N, C-alpha and C positions, 0 to 999 in steps of 0.2 A: 300316289293317291293318298287322300286324308287317312290318318290312322287314329284309333282311339288312344288317347293319352290321359294321364292324370295331372290335374292342376295342383297348386300348392295345398289345397284343402283336401286332396285325395279323391276328388270327384272325377268321374270319367268325362272326358271332353274329346274334341276333335283336333288333331294336329295335322300338319302338312309336312311331308318329307322334304328334306332340304334340296333334293335333286329335282323337285317339281317347281316350275316357275309360273308366274302369272302371265296372262296372254299378252300384256303390253311391254314385257321386259325387253324385247328386241324386235326388229322387223321380221326376222324369221319366225318368232313366236306369234306375231300378228298373222302372218301367212298361214301358219299351222293352225291357229285358232279358227279362222274362217274356212280354211281348206278342209279340216277334219269334219266340220259341220256340213259343208257342201257334199263331200264324198259320202258321208253317212246317209244323208237325205236322198242323194241320187241312187245309191245302192238299194235303199228301201223302196224307192219309187219304181225302179226296174223290176224288182221282185213282185210288187203288188199291182203293177200296171193293168193286167187283165181285169182285176176287180174294179179299177177306176173306170175302165170302158163299160163294164156292166152297170156300174153306178149311174153313169151318164145316161145310158139307154133306159134304165128304170125311172130316172127322174123325168124323162120326156114321155112317159106313158100317159095316155088320156089327158093331154093338156087341155084345160078348160072344161073337163068333163068329170063326172063321178062314175064309178063302176069298179068291178073287180080288177085287181092289179095282178100282173104276172110276177111271179117270184123270181129270185135270183137264179135258182137252179134251172128253171124253164127258160129264162132269158139266155143263160149260158148255152143251153142245148140249141136254141133257135139260132144264135149267132154263129156257133160252130157249124151247124148243119147248113145254113143258108150262105154264109160268107167265108167259112173256113177258119181254121185255128189262127191264121195270121191276123184276122180281124180283131182279135183280142189284144193286139199290139199296135192298133191304129193310134197315131199321135205320140208314139214312144219317143221319137227324136226331140220334138219340142218339150216333151215332159222331162226328159233327162237334162236338156239344156237349161230349162227353167229351174230344175231341182238344184243344180250346182250353184247357180246364182242366188235363187230365192232361198234355198235351204241354208246356204252359207251366211246370208244376211239375216234371215229370220232367227236362226239359232245363235249365230255369231254375235248379233247385236244385243242379245238378251243380257249377257254378263256386263258389257259396258253400260247399258241402260240401268241395270241394277246398281252398279258402282256409283253412277251419277245420282240416283235416288238416295243412296246411302250418304253421299256427300251433302246433298241438299237438305235431306230430312233427318239425317242421322239415324236411319232405321232401314232394315231390310225385311220388314214384316210381310205377311201375305199380300197386303194391298199394294206394297211397293213392287212385289214380284209380278202381280197381275198387271200393273201399269207398265212395267218394263216389257212384258210380253206383248201387250197391245201395241205399244210404240214400235217395237222391232218388227212385228208381224205386218202391221199396216204399211210401214215404210218399204219393206221388202216387196210387198205386193204391188205397190204403186210403180215400182221400177220394172217389174217383170210381168205385168198384166198382158201385154201383147202376146207373149209366149203361151199364156194360159188360154187366150182366145183361140189361137191357132190350134192348140192341142184339142180343145173341145170340139171345134169345127171338124177336125180330121176324125175324131172318134165317132161322130154321128154320121159322117158321109162316107159310105163304103165305096163310092165310085171315084173318089179323089185319088189321082195318081201323080199329082204334080209335086208332092212333097211339101215339107214345112215352109221352105223359102217361097215356093210357088204360091202356096195358100196365103202366105203373108202379103205377097205382092198383089194377089187377087183381091183380098179384103181392102187393102189400101186404095187400089184403083177403083173398085166398084162402090165402096161405102165410105171412103175417106179415111185418112190416117186416124181420126178420132175414134173410128170404129174399133181400133185395136185396144181401146180403153173402155169398151162396153162392159158394163157390170163391175167397173172398178170400185164403186162405192160398196156394194155388198161383198165384193171380194176382199176389200180392205177390212171391212167389219168382220168377215169370217176369219181372215188371217190373223187379225188382232185377237179375236176370241180364241182361235185355235192355239196360237202361240202362248197366250196368257194361260189357257186351261192346261195345255201340255206342260209348259215350262214351270208354271207356278205349282201345279199339282205334283209334277215330278220332283221339283226342288223341295217342296214342303214335305212330301211323303218320305223322301230320302232322309230328311232331318228327323222326322217322327220315328221311322223304322230304326234308324241308327240309335236313337235315344231309348226306345222302349222295347226293342227286340234284340236277339243275339246277332242279328245280321251285321256284317261289316262291309266296308267299301269293297265292291267286287261284283261279279256277274249276277248272283242271286238278288242282291239289293237292287241293282239296275233293272233286272227282269221284273221284280215285284212292283217297283215304283213306276216303270214305264207302262206296265199293263193297266194299272189304275189310271194313269194319265191318258191312255188311249180310250178307255171307257168314258171318262169325264169329258174329253174333247169331242167325242162323237155326239153325246147327248146335247151339248151346247151348240155345236156348229152345224148339225144336219140341216135345219131349216135355212140357214144362211147359205149353205152349199147349194141347196136346191134352187133358191132364188138367183144366186150367181149363175148357175148353169142355164136357167131359163132366159136370163137377160143376154147372155153371150150367144144364145142360139135363137133369139127371137126372129131373126131374119129367115131362119129355117122353118118357122112356125107361123107364117103370115095369117093363116086362118084364125088364129087365136087373138089377133089384134096386137097392138104395141103396148108394152109395159113402159110407163113413163119413168119409173125409177124402182128401186128395190122395195120401198114401202108399198107402192102401187101393185107391184108383182105379188108380194105376199098377201095383200088384201084380195086381189083377184083369185089367187089360189084358194084362200080360205072360203070365199063366197061360192066359187064354182066347183071346187074339188073337195072342200071340207078340210078340217084340221089334219086329217091323215095325209093330205096332199103335201104338207110341208115336210113330212117325213118319208116321202117316196124315195126308195133306194136307201132307206135308213140302215137296213141290215147289211147291205153291200158297203155302205160307208164304214160301218164298224168292222166288217170283215176285212176291209182294206186298211182303215186307219188304225185299228188295234195292232195288227202285226207290223204295220209301217212305223208306228210310234215305238214299239218295242225294239224293232231292228235298228231304227235310227239312234235311239239313246244307248243301247247296248254297244253298237258299233262305234258311235261317237266317243263314248267313254274309253273304249279300248284304244282307239286311234289317238286320243288325247294322252293316254298313258304312254303309248309308244313314242309320242312326240315330246314327252317330258313335261306336259302341261298338267295342272291340277284338275281334279274331277269337277264336273259341273256343280 
């Protein structure tokens, strides 16, 4: 892990231990780089999956209508009472499968993207970090959107017993293969914003905390930086997450008409449900994304340390 060291002028700086290697040093390092990201995201996803199910249910409340919304606690009680505890793990298989691939790419591509920005613009300022996050998040989502569509469909349909593969085949047969990329635009925008807000905030706050506080590279630094990153990413991505969910489930909500695209969906929500509609399930998003972000970064940093890679 990076250590505080003194330069020639006696100022404190950051050094890297000799036994830590960059991600591109060898094929095994590349595998470890992407593998640690995928495992960290999948672990965090498995732990917080029930909150993701509740988030989707909350986002589909009163579609096209205004009115009092059911809270997360009441929704939890209703789901467990009517469908049983297992309902909280609907869509877990595609969620975990997607997490390994999506998480590995989303976090794994951030550092290479940042390195390219440094080579091209000779800078790694906050704007370069944001751009790196947007590119890596959007690209990862483009490749894994079908798994997200299947996951969301399974989370909303308590009567599905055909499993993830069966649901995938059903969607392709009835709606066409292109249906597996429903909502890919908002999903890419959301993933780009999510990765940019998470990675750039985490990266930048680590730098600030290392410089201005007694914290050193380790658990408490990772915990503080990842908590701030989780809050920031929730505030930025909640409306995009809601739009993405509506588009992926619009076949399940025929009475509300068809959304033409993400902007049309957001416009209809604003007109028919009000500004609060864009933040339906917002608390559930933070309750999930906050811990998920913290678990992801803390675990990923630890796995990178064990693999002999330098910290993010």
